[in-house]
VOMI-793910 format. One record per atom (N, C-alpha, C, CB): x negated, y negated, z. Coordinates in steps of 0.2 Angstrom, whole numbers, padded with zeros to 4 digits, always signed. Glycine has a CB too. Example, Ala and Ser with C-alpha at 12.3 -4.5 7.8 and 13.67 -1.06 7.14 Angstrom:
2
-0066+0028+0039-0062+0022+0039-0066+0016+0039-0057+0022+0045-0064+0011+0035-0068+0005+0036-0064+0000+0039-0070+0003+0029
REM end
This chain:
309
+0004-0037-0072+0005-0032-0067+0012-0032-0068+0002-0033-0059+0017-0036-0072+0024-0037-0071+0028-0030-0071+0026-0041-0077+0031-0030-0065+0036-0024-0065+0034-0019-0062+0039-0021-0071+0027-0019-0059+0023-0013-0058+0022-0013-0050+0015-0013-0062+0024-0020-0045+0023-0021-0039+0028-0025-0036+0016-0023-0039+0030-0021-0030+0036-0027-0026+0034-0027-0019+0046-0025-0026+0037-0031-0016+0037-0032-0009+0038-0027-0006+0040-0037-0006+0035-0023-0002+0037-0016+0001+0039-0018+0009+0030-0010+0001+0036-0022+0013+0036-0024+0020+0031-0029+0022+0035-0020+0024+0035-0032+0028+0031-0037+0031+0030-0034+0039+0035-0046+0031+0025-0035+0042+0024-0034+0050+0022-0040+0052+0019-0029+0052+0025-0041+0059+0026-0048+0063+0023-0046+0068+0033-0052+0064+0020-0051+0072+0018-0050+0080+0022-0056+0083+0010-0051+0082+0026-0054+0088+0031-0058+0092+0029-0059+0100+0039-0053+0092+0030-0064+0102+0030-0066+0109+0037-0064+0113+0028-0074+0110+0041-0062+0108+0048-0061+0111+0051-0054+0108+0054-0067+0110+0049-0049+0109+0052-0044+0103+0059-0042+0106+0046-0035+0103+0062-0043+0111+0069-0042+0112+0074-0048+0108+0071-0042+0119+0072-0053+0108+0075-0058+0105+0075-0060+0097+0071-0063+0108+0068-0056+0095+0067-0055+0089+0073-0051+0086+0060-0052+0089+0073-0045+0091+0078-0039+0086+0085-0042+0088+0077-0029+0090+0086-0045+0092+0093-0047+0092+0093-0053+0088+0097-0049+0101+0090-0056+0086+0091-0062+0081+0092-0057+0073+0083-0069+0081+0088-0054+0072+0087-0049+0064+0094-0045+0066+0078-0043+0063+0096-0042+0070+0101-0037+0071+0107-0041+0071+0101-0033+0077+0109-0045+0074+0115-0048+0075+0116-0054+0072+0117-0048+0080+0112-0057+0069+0112-0063+0066+0110-0064+0058+0108-0068+0070+0105-0059+0056+0103-0057+0049+0106-0052+0045+0096-0056+0048+0107-0047+0051+0112-0041+0048+0108-0034+0046+0115-0044+0040+0100-0035+0049+0096-0029+0047+0099-0024+0052+0087-0030+0047+0097-0018+0048+0099-0012+0054+0092-0008+0055+0106-0006+0051+0092-0007+0063+0087-0005+0067+0084+0003+0062+0089-0004+0075+0078+0003+0063+0075+0009+0058+0072+0012+0065+0068+0006+0052+0070+0018+0064+0065+0022+0068+0059+0019+0070+0063+0028+0065+0057+0019+0076+0051+0016+0079+0046+0021+0074+0050+0017+0088+0039+0017+0072+0035+0019+0070+0031+0025+0075+0032+0013+0069+0026+0029+0074+0023+0033+0077+0018+0030+0083+0021+0037+0073+0017+0023+0082+0014+0020+0088+0018+0017+0092+0008+0016+0087+0024+0016+0091+0031+0013+0094+0032+0007+0092+0031+0012+0101+0030+0002+0086+0032-0003+0083+0039-0002+0081+0028-0005+0079+0043-0006+0083+0050-0008+0082+0051-0009+0074+0052-0015+0086+0055-0006+0070+0057-0007+0063+0064-0008+0062+0054-0001+0059+0065-0013+0055+0071-0012+0053+0071-0011+0046+0073-0017+0055+0077-0008+0044+0079-0008+0037+0085-0014+0033+0081+0000+0036+0082-0013+0026+0088-0017+0023+0092-0013+0016+0085-0025+0020+0089-0006+0015+0090-0002+0010+0090+0004+0012+0087-0004+0006+0087+0008+0007+0087+0014+0010+0079+0017+0011+0092+0020+0005+0074+0013+0011+0069+0015+0014+0069+0013+0021+0065+0014+0010+0063+0016+0024+0063+0019+0031+0061+0013+0034+0057+0025+0032+0059+0008+0031+0058+0000+0034+0056-0005+0029+0052+0000+0039+0058-0010+0032+0057-0017+0028+0051-0021+0032+0065-0021+0026+0054-0022+0038+0051-0027+0043+0049-0022+0050+0057-0033+0046+0043-0024+0051+0042-0020+0057+0039-0026+0063+0036-0013+0055+0036-0025+0069+0035-0030+0074+0031-0026+0079+0042-0033+0076+0027-0030+0082+0023-0028+0089+0023-0034+0093+0016-0024+0087+0024-0032+0099+0021-0038+0105+0015-0041+0104+0021-0034+0112+0014-0047+0105+0007-0051+0104+0009-0057+0106+0005-0051+0098+0004-0062+0104+0003-0069+0106+0003-0072+0099-0003-0070+0110+0004-0070+0094+0003-0074+0087+0009-0077+0085+0001-0071+0080+0016-0072+0086+0021-0075+0083+0021-0079+0075+0022-0080+0089+0020-0073+0072+0018-0074+0066+0017-0067+0062+0011-0079+0066+0017-0069+0055+0015-0062+0051+0008-0060+0052+0016-0062+0044+0007-0055+0052+0001-0051+0054-0001-0047+0045+0002-0045+0062+0004-0044+0042+0002-0039+0038+0009-0041+0032+0001-0030+0042+0007-0040+0025+0011-0040+0021+0009-0035+0015+0013-0048+0020+0015-0030+0015+0013-0024+0011+0015-0024+0004+0014-0019+0013+0013-0023-0002+0015-0021-0009+0014-0016-0010+0012-0024-0014+0022-0012-0013+0022-0006-0017+0019-0007-0024+0029-0003-0018+0014-0001-0025+0013-0002-0032+0016+0004-0036+0006-0002-0032+0018+0002-0043+0021+0009-0044+0019+0015-0048+0027+0008-0045+0013+0014-0049+0010+0019-0053+0002+0019-0054+0014+0018-0060+0000+0025-0054-0009+0027-0055-0012+0022-0060-0010+0035-0059-0010+0022-0064-0014+0016-0068-0013+0008-0065-0010+0016-0076-0007+0007-0063-0006-0001-0060-0013+0000-0052+0006-0003-0057-0011+0006-0050-0015+0006-0043-0023+0005-0045-0013+0012-0039-0025+0008-0051-0033+0009-0052-0033+0000-0055-0035+0018-0059-0030-0003-0057-0029-0011-0061-0031-0014-0055-0021-0014-0065-0026-0015-0050-0026-0018-0045-0033-0018-0041-0020-0014-0041-0034-0012-0040-0042-0010-0035-0047-0013-0039-0044-0002-0035-0048-0015-0046-0053-0015-0050-0053-0024-0050-0052-0011-0059-0046-0027-0049-0046-0034-0049-0049-0038-0044-0041-0037-0049-0046-0033-0037-0048-0036-0030-0057-0035-0029-0044-0032-0023-0060-0029-0033-0066-0029-0032-0069-0035-0036-0069-0023-0035-0066-0036-0043-0070-0040-0047-0070-0048-0043-0067-0040-0055-0064-0048-0038-0065-0055-0036-0069-0055-0028-0057-0059-0035-0072-0050-0027-0074-0050-0021-0072-0046-0014-0073-0056-0020-0066-0045-0015-0062-0042-0010-0061-0034-0009-0055-0045-0011-0067-0031-0006-0067-0025-0007-0061-0021-0004-0072-0024-0006-0057-0018-0007-0053-0014-0003-0054-0009+0002-0050-0012-0006-0051-0009+0007-0054-0003+0012-0049+0001+0013-0056-0006+0020-0050+0008+0012-0046+0014+0012-0042+0015+0020-0052+0022+0009-0037+0015+0020-0032+0016+0025-0032+0024+0028-0025+0015+0022-0035+0026+0034-0036+0032+0037-0028+0037+0037-0040+0031+0044-0028+0041+0037-0021+0046+0037-0017+0044+0043-0024+0056+0037-0020+0042+0048-0015+0039+0054-0013+0032+0054-0018+0041+0061-0017+0027+0049-0014+0021+0045-0008+0022+0041-0018+0018+0041-0009+0028+0037-0004+0029+0032+0003+0032+0034-0007+0034+0028+0001+0036+0041+0008+0039+0044+0011+0033+0047+0007+0044+0050+0008+0028+0051+0011+0022+0054+0014+0018+0049+0005+0018+0058+0012+0017+0043+0016+0013+0039+0021+0019+0034+0011+0008+0033+0023+0025+0036+0025+0029+0032+0025+0028+0023+0030+0029+0035+0018+0028+0022+0017+0029+0015+0011+0034+0013+0016+0023+0012+0010+0035+0006+0006+0041+0006-0002+0038+0004+0010+0047-0001-0002+0033+0002-0009+0030+0001-0007+0024+0003-0012+0030-0005-0013+0019+0005-0015+0013+0006-0021+0011+0007-0012+0012+0011-0023+0005+0005-0029+0001+0004-0027-0005+0008-0031-0001-0003-0031-0010+0011-0031-0015+0013-0036-0020+0012-0030-0015+0019-0035-0027+0011-0038-0034+0010-0037-0039+0016-0036-0037+0003-0041-0042+0018-0040-0049+0020-0036-0055+0016-0045-0051+0022-0031-0057+0015-0029-0063+0012-0031-0069+0015-0022-0063+0011-0032-0075+0011-0035-0082+0013-0028-0086+0017-0039-0086+0005-0023-0084+0018-0017-0086+0021-0017-0082+0028-0010-0086+0017-0021-0079+0030-0022-0074+0037-0020-0070+0038-0021-0076+0042-0016-0065+0034-0013-0059+0035-0017-0054+0031-0006-0060+0032-0017-0048+0035-0019-0042+0030-0014-0040+0024-0020-0037+0034-0017-0040+0018-0012-0036+0013-0014-0030+0011-0013-0040+0007-0009-0027+0012-0009-0018+0009-0006-0016+0005-0007-0014+0014-0009-0013+0000-0008-0010-0006-0006-0003-0004-0014-0011-0012+0000-0001-0007+0003+0005-0005+0007+0009-0010+0007+0004+0001+0007+0016-0011+0011+0019-0014+0014+0027-0010+0008+0020-0021+0021+0025-0012+0025+0030-0009+0027+0030-0003+0022+0034-0008+0031+0023-0002+0034+0021+0005+0040+0026+0006+0038+0013+0005+0041+0028+0011+0045+0033+0013+0052+0030+0012+0043+0034+0021+0056+0036+0010+0064+0035+0011+0067+0036+0018+0067+0040+0006+0073+0033+0018+0075+0035+0026+0078+0042+0028+0080+0030+0027+0080+0043+0031+0083+0050+0032+0091+0050+0032+0081+0052+0039+0093+0043+0033+0100+0043+0033+0101+0037+0026+0103+0042+0042+0108+0037+0025+0109+0030+0020+0110+0024+0024+0116+0031+0015+0108+0018+0019+0109+0012+0023+0116+0009+0023+0104+0006+0020+0117+0007+0030+0125+0005+0030+0124-0004+0034+0130+0011+0036+0125-0008+0031+0126-0013+0036+0132-0016+0038+0122-0017+0034+0134-0016+0043+0141-0019+0046+0141-0027+0044+0142-0018+0056+0136-0030+0042+0137-0036+0041+0138-0038+0034+0133-0040+0044+0134-0033+0029+0134-0036+0022+0135-0027+0019+0125-0041+0019+0140-0026+0018+0144-0019+0015+0142-0019+0007+0152-0020+0017+0139-0026+0005+0138-0024-0002+0130-0024-0003+0140-0030-0008+0126-0024+0003+0120-0022+0003+0116-0029+0001+0120-0015-0002+0108-0028+0002+0104-0032+0000+0102-0030-0007+0099-0034+0005+0100-0036-0011+0097-0036-0019+0087-0033-0018+0097-0046-0024+0088-0026-0018+0080-0024-0018+0077-0021-0024+0077-0018-0011+0083-0017-0028+0080-0012-0033+0077-0015-0038+0085-0007-0036+0070-0012-0037+0065-0015-0044+0062-0022-0042+0071-0017-0052+0064-0024-0036+0061-0032-0034+0059-0031-0027+0066-0038-0034+0059-0026-0023+0056-0025-0014+0060-0029-0012+0047-0029-0012+0059-0032-0006+0065-0033-0001+0066-0040-0001+0065-0031+0006+0062-0044-0004+0064-0052-0005+0057-0056-0005+0068-0056+0002+0057-0061-0003+0050-0065-0002+0049-0067+0003+0049-0071-0006+0042-0069+0002+0038-0072+0009+0034-0078+0007+0033-0066+0013+0035-0084+0011+0032-0090+0008+0028-0091+0016+0037-0097+0005+0020-0093+0014+0016-0095+0019+0013-0102+0018+0011-0089+0019+0010-0106+0023+0009-0111+0023+0001-0112+0023+0013-0114+0028-0002-0116+0020-0010-0116+0019-0011-0123+0023-0013-0116+0011-0017-0123+0026-0018-0130+0030-0020-0136+0026-0023-0130+0036-0025-0134+0019-0028-0139+0016-0029-0137+0008-0034-0141+0021-0031-0142+0004-0032-0140-0003-0036-0134-0004-0035-0146-0007-0042-0133-0001-0047-0128-0001-0044-0121-0001-0050-0129+0005-0039-0121+0005-0037-0114+0007-0032-0113+0002-0034-0114+0015-0028-0118-0001-0022-0118-0005-0025-0114-0011-0019-0125-0008-0030-0117-0014-0034-0114-0021-0036-0108-0020-0039-0118-0022-0039-0105-0014-0041-0099-0013-0036-0094-0014-0044-0098-0007-0031-0095-0009-0025-0092-0009-0022-0091-0016-0021-0094-0004-0021-0096-0021-0019-0094-0027-0023-0092-0032-0017-0099-0030-0028-0092-0029-0032-0085-0035-0032-0079-0032-0041-0086-0037-0033-0078-0026-0033-0072-0023-0025-0068-0027-0034-0073-0014-0019-0073-0026-0013-0069-0028-0014-0067-0036-0007-0074-0026-0016-0073-0040-0016-0072-0047-0022-0067-0049-0016-0080-0050-0028-0068-0047-0032-0064-0051-0035-0058-0046-0038-0069-0054-0033-0057-0040-0034-0052-0036-0027-0047-0036-0037-0054-0029-0021-0050-0035-0014-0046-0034-0011-0045-0041-0009-0049-0029-0013-0051-0046-0010-0049-0052-0004-0052-0053-0010-0043-0053-0002-0056-0048+0004-0061-0048+0003-0066-0055+0004-0065-0041+0009-0068-0056+0010-0074-0061+0014-0080-0059+0015-0072-0067+0012-0086-0061+0015-0090-0058+0020-0092-0062+0011-0095-0055+0027-0093-0058+0034-0096-0060+0035-0102-0063+0037-0096-0055+0033-0107-0058+0032-0112-0057+0031-0116-0051+0035-0114-0060+0030-0122-0051+0026-0126-0046+0030-0132-0043+0021-0129-0048+0028-0135-0037+0032-0139-0033+0027-0145-0032+0036-0135-0026+0028-0151-0034+0024-0156-0031+0029-0163-0029+0018-0157-0037+0029-0163-0021+0034-0167-0018+0030-0173-0013+0038-0161-0015+0031-0178-0017+0028-0184-0014+0030-0185-0005+0030-0192-0018+0026-0185+0000+0028-0187+0006+0024-0192+0009+0029-0182+0010+0025-0194+0015+0021-0200+0017+0015-0198+0021+0026-0206+0022+0012-0192+0020+0007-0189+0023+0003-0187+0016+0009-0184+0027+0005-0188+0010+0004-0183+0004+0006-0179+0000+0000-0180+0004+0004-0177-0005+0009-0173-0009+0009-0165-0006+0005-0174-0018+0015-0162-0005+0017-0156-0003+0017-0152-0011+0023-0156+0001+0014-0147-0010+0013-0142-0017+0014-0135-0014+0005-0142-0020+0019-0132-0018+0022-0125-0018+0019-0122-0025+0031-0124-0017+0017-0116-0024+0016-0113-0030+0021-0106-0029+0009-0112-0032+0026-0105-0034+0029-0099-0033+0028-0093-0038+0035-0100-0034+0027-0086-0035+0023-0081-0040+0027-0076-0040+0015-0079-0039+0028-0072-0047+0030-0067-0047+0026-0061-0050+0035-0069-0049+0030-0056-0050+0026-0047-0051+0032-0044-0054+0025-0042-0043+0037-0046-0054+0043-0041-0055+0050-0046-0057+0044-0037-0048+0056-0044-0059+0061-0047-0061+0064-0053-0055+0066-0042-0063+0060-0053-0048+0064-0058-0044+0059-0064-0046+0065-0056-0036+0061-0071-0046+0058-0076-0047+0053-0078-0045+0061-0080-0046+0051-0076-0037+0045-0076-0034+0046-0072-0029+0041-0082-0031+0041-0067-0027+0038-0063-0024+0034-0065-0016+0034-0061-0028+0031-0070-0019+0027-0074-0015+0027-0082-0017+0019-0071-0015+0027-0086-0011+0026-0093-0012+0021-0097-0008+0032-0096-0010+0016-0101-0009+0011-0102-0007+0011-0111-0005+0007-0100-0012+0011-0113+0001+0013-0120+0002+0007-0122+0004+0019-0122+0006+0005-0129+0002-0001-0133+0004+0002-0139+0008-0005-0135-0003+0000-0139+0015+0004-0145+0018-0001-0151+0018+0007-0143+0027+0001-0157+0017-0002-0163+0015-0007-0165+0021+0005-0169+0015-0012-0166+0018-0018-0166+0024-0016-0172+0029-0026-0169+0020-0014-0176+0026-0011-0184+0030-0007-0184+0035-0009-0188+0026-0004-0176+0034+0002-0175+0039+0001-0174+0046+0007-0169+0037+0003-0178+0051+0001-0177+0058+0002-0172+0060+0005-0181+0061-0004-0169+0065-0004-0162+0067+0003-0161+0071-0011-0160+0070+0004-0155+0071+0011-0153+0076+0009-0153+0082+0016-0146+0074+0016-0153+0088+0013-0154+0094+0011-0147+0098+0017-0157+0098+0014-0141+0094+0013-0136+0095+0011-0130+0088+0019-0135+0097+0008-0125+0090+0005-0121+0084+0010-0120+0078+0003-0114+0088+0009-0119+0072+0016-0118+0068+0013-0112+0065+0018-0125+0062+0019-0107+0063+0016-0101+0061+0014-0101+0054+0020-0095+0062+0010-0097+0051+0007-0096+0045+0014-0095+0039+0000-0089+0045+0018-0091+0041+0024-0089+0039+0028-0095+0039+0026-0083+0042+0030-0096+0035+0035-0101+0034+0043-0099+0035+0034-0105+0026+0043-0094+0029+0050-0089+0029+0049-0084+0025+0057-0092+0027+0054-0079+0029+0056-0073+0023+0062-0074+0020+0056-0065+0027+0064-0072+0014+0069-0072+0011+0072-0065+0010+0067-0075+0007+0080-0064+0011+0083-0059+0011+0090-0060+0006+0085-0056+0018+0090-0056+0000+0094-0058-0005+0101-0054-0005+0089-0057-0012+0107-0056-0005+0113-0053-0004+0117-0053-0011+0116-0055+0002+0122-0050-0011+0125-0050-0018+0130-0055-0021+0127-0044-0018+0132-0060-0017+0137-0064-0020+0135-0071-0015+0146-0060-0019+0138-0076-0017+0137-0082-0014+0143-0081-0008+0139-0089-0020+0149-0079-0010+0153-0077-0005+0151-0074+0002+0158-0074-0008+0146-0069+0000+0142-0066+0006+0138-0071+0009+0138-0061+0004+0134-0075+0007+0132-0080+0010+0135-0086+0013+0128-0082+0006+0142-0088+0010+0144-0092+0014+0148-0089+0021+0148-0097+0010+0148-0081+0020+0151-0079+0027+0145-0078+0031+0155-0073+0026+0139-0078+0030+0133-0077+0033+0132-0084+0038+0127-0075+0027+0132-0090+0033+0132-0096+0034+0138-0098+0041+0133-0099+0026+0143-0096+0039+0148-0098+0045+0147-0092+0051+0158-0098+0042+0144-0087+0050+0143-0084+0056+0137-0087+0060+0142-0077+0056+0133-0090+0056+0127-0094+0061+0129-0099+0063+0122-0097+0058+0134-0103+0059+0135-0110+0064+0141-0108+0069+0138-0116+0059+0145-0102+0069+0149-0101+0074+0145-0099+0080+0154-0096+0071+0140-0094+0079+0135-0091+0084+0130-0096+0085+0132-0084+0082+0130-0101+0083+0125-0106+0085+0118-0105+0085+0127-0108+0092+0116-0101+0080+0110-0099+0078+0105-0106+0076+0111-0094+0070+0100-0107+0078+0096-0113+0076+0096-0113+0069+0089-0113+0078+0097-0119+0066+0097-0120+0059+0091-0123+0058+0102-0123+0057+0088-0122+0051+0082-0126+0049+0085-0131+0044+0076-0121+0047+0088-0128+0039+0092-0130+0032+0099-0127+0032+0090-0127+0025+0103-0133+0031+0111-0132+0030+0110-0127+0021+0117-0142+0029+0118-0126+0019+0118-0123+0013+0116-0128+0008+0124-0121+0013+0113-0124+0003+0111-0128-0003+0109-0125-0008+0107-0131-0002+0107-0127-0014+0105-0123-0021+0097-0127-0022+0111-0124-0030+0093-0122-0024+0085-0123-0025+0085-0126-0032+0080-0115-0024+0081-0130-0033+0081-0133-0041+0077-0127-0046+0076-0142-0042+0073-0124-0044+0069-0120-0047+0072-0113-0048+0062-0120-0044+0072-0108-0043+0075-0101-0044+0083-0103-0043+0073-0095-0037+0087-0107-0043+0093-0109-0042+0098-0103-0037+0097-0111-0049+0094-0101-0033+0096-0098-0027+0101-0102-0021+0089-0095-0024+0107-0101-0021+0111-0104-0015+0111-0100-0009+0118-0106-0016+0109-0103-0004+0107-0102+0002+0105-0106+0009+0103-0101+0000+0105-0104+0013+0103-0108+0020+0098-0103+0024+0111-0109+0025+0095-0109+0030+0088-0106+0033+0091-0107+0040+0080-0109+0032+0090-0101+0044+0089-0101+0051+0084-0100+0054+0092-0099+0054+0082-0101+0061+0076-0102+0063+0075-0095+0068+0074-0108+0067+0071-0091+0067+0069-0084+0071+0066-0088+0080+0060-0080+0066+0065-0083+0084+0064-0085+0090+0055-0086+0091+0067-0080+0094+0053-0084+0086+0045-0086+0084+0044-0092+0081+0040-0081+0080+0048-0095+0078+0047-0102+0074+0047-0102+0066+0041-0104+0076+0046-0095+0063+0047-0095+0057+0055-0095+0055+0043-0091+0056+0056-0095+0048+0064-0095+0047+0065-0089+0042+0067-0102+0043+0071-0089+0043+0074-0082+0037+0080-0086+0032+0078-0072+0042+0079-0086+0027+0083-0087+0021+0088-0082+0018+0080-0089+0016+0093-0083+0019+0100-0079+0015+0101-0082+0010+0107-0079+0019+0101-0079+0004+0103-0083-0003+0105-0076-0008+0095-0088-0006+0109-0081-0012+0110-0076-0018+0109-0080-0025+0118-0074-0017+0111-0076-0030+0111-0079-0037+0104-0081-0040+0115-0085-0038+0098-0079-0036+0092-0081-0039+0091-0078-0046+0087-0080-0035+0087-0084-0049+0085-0082-0056+0081-0077-0056+0082-0087-0059+0080-0073-0061+0076-0066-0064+0072-0069-0069+0080-0061-0067+0066-0066-0068+0061-0067-0073+0058-0060-0077+0056-0070-0069+0055-0060-0082+0052-0056-0087+0046-0058-0089+0056-0055-0092+0042-0052-0093+0036-0054-0095+0036-0059-0101+0032-0047-0097+0041-0061-0103+0040-0067-0107+0043-0074-0105+0043-0065-0113+0042-0073-0099+0044-0079-0094+0040-0086-0096+0044-0077-0086+0042-0090-0098+0040-0097-0102+0043-0105-0098+0045-0097-0111+0047-0104-0092+0050-0109-0089+0044-0111-0084+0056-0106-0086+0038-0112-0086+0032-0112-0080+0032-0120-0081+0024-0107-0082+0034-0123-0076+0034-0131-0076+0034-0133-0070+0038-0135-0079+0032-0139-0067+0032-0144-0061+0038-0146-0060+0028-0150-0063+0041-0146-0053+0046-0148-0052+0046-0155-0045+0050-0141-0051+0050-0158-0044+0047-0164-0041+0054-0164-0035+0046-0172-0047+0058-0159-0035+0063-0159-0028+0063-0150-0026+0072-0162-0030+0064-0150-0020+0066-0144-0019+0073-0141-0021+0065-0143-0013+0078-0145-0020+0085-0142-0021+0089-0147-0025+0088-0141-0013+0092-0145-0029+0097-0147-0033+0104-0152-0028+0101-0138-0038+0105-0147-0023+0110-0151-0017+0109-0146-0012+0118-0152-0020+0110-0151-0006+0112-0148+0002+0103-0145+0005+0120-0141+0000+0103-0140+0008+0097-0140+0011+0094-0144+0015+0093-0139+0007+0099-0148+0019+0097-0153+0023+0096-0149+0029+0101-0159+0024+0090-0154+0032+0090-0152+0040+0095-0154+0045+0083-0154+0043+0098-0151+0048+0105-0153+0051+0105-0160+0055+0107-0147+0057+0100-0161+0058+0099-0170+0060+0100-0174+0055+0093-0172+0062+0098-0173+0049+0098-0177+0043+0105-0178+0041+0095-0174+0038+0108-0171+0042+0116-0171+0038+0120-0174+0044+0119-0162+0037+0118-0174+0049+0122-0177+0055+0121-0184+0054+0121-0176+0062+0117-0186+0053+0116-0195+0051+0118-0197+0046+0109-0198+0051+0119-0193+0041+0123-0194+0034+0131-0195+0035+0122-0188+0028+0133-0191+0040+0141-0189+0041+0142-0195+0048+0143-0179+0043+0137-0198+0049+0138-0203+0055+0140-0200+0062+0144-0209+0054
REM end
């Protein structure tokens, strides 16, 4: 299915919609979209009507992930794969399609706890996209809005999620990470379905890791790609000056080579702003294991402060 599917949108539930809106607009640089027919808030990062939407609730997590399928043949193939895996797609109602602003939609439940929606015909916005923060815009053409990374609590859930993504959604493995930690090996699979190095990544939290003091979102982070490293630097400087909570400082990943940094949303999941990510093709053959997340940087702020004394 390479090149025939891309990440269309992500749906979020938030305990603090006003705080989330301020974070996405003032610090991430997204542009408000029109509210959905049912009144959900939405945001744009290109010419589409929305790429994120959010509703008030207690979960503080992703609740929906939408993938746009390019054509009728790819749509038929996708439904057949899901059926073969035992995930019978449910046809969306006309009202649901109107809410998502798509022409056609089916949905299934993913092993990582969100509803996955396959759609066709995500609507264009009524006005051109212009971001005061990013005049060069975001990288979305033919790749979707970015990528999403989800955390799985144990090896069985991780295996089920990988199978769903590869056998059900038709994604391909780009590469994978195995990183020793005191609690066991952290494992991450990076999956693609178009030229973006990974549209989806699935992480298995080591089973020996002590439980967190508070619930951790299943969504680890959302990525938005911008056009240049210079733009990343400007966004990083803004985040530092505005004292936006920082998860990881500026750095470059080892596998996709993206230069990026991570800030923390009001709901606890993160946003990565990056540039220069590798692209893949149907002949991708650099499928290998990595033992480090980054070539340099991406330090937690406390670790960096300790290094600097």
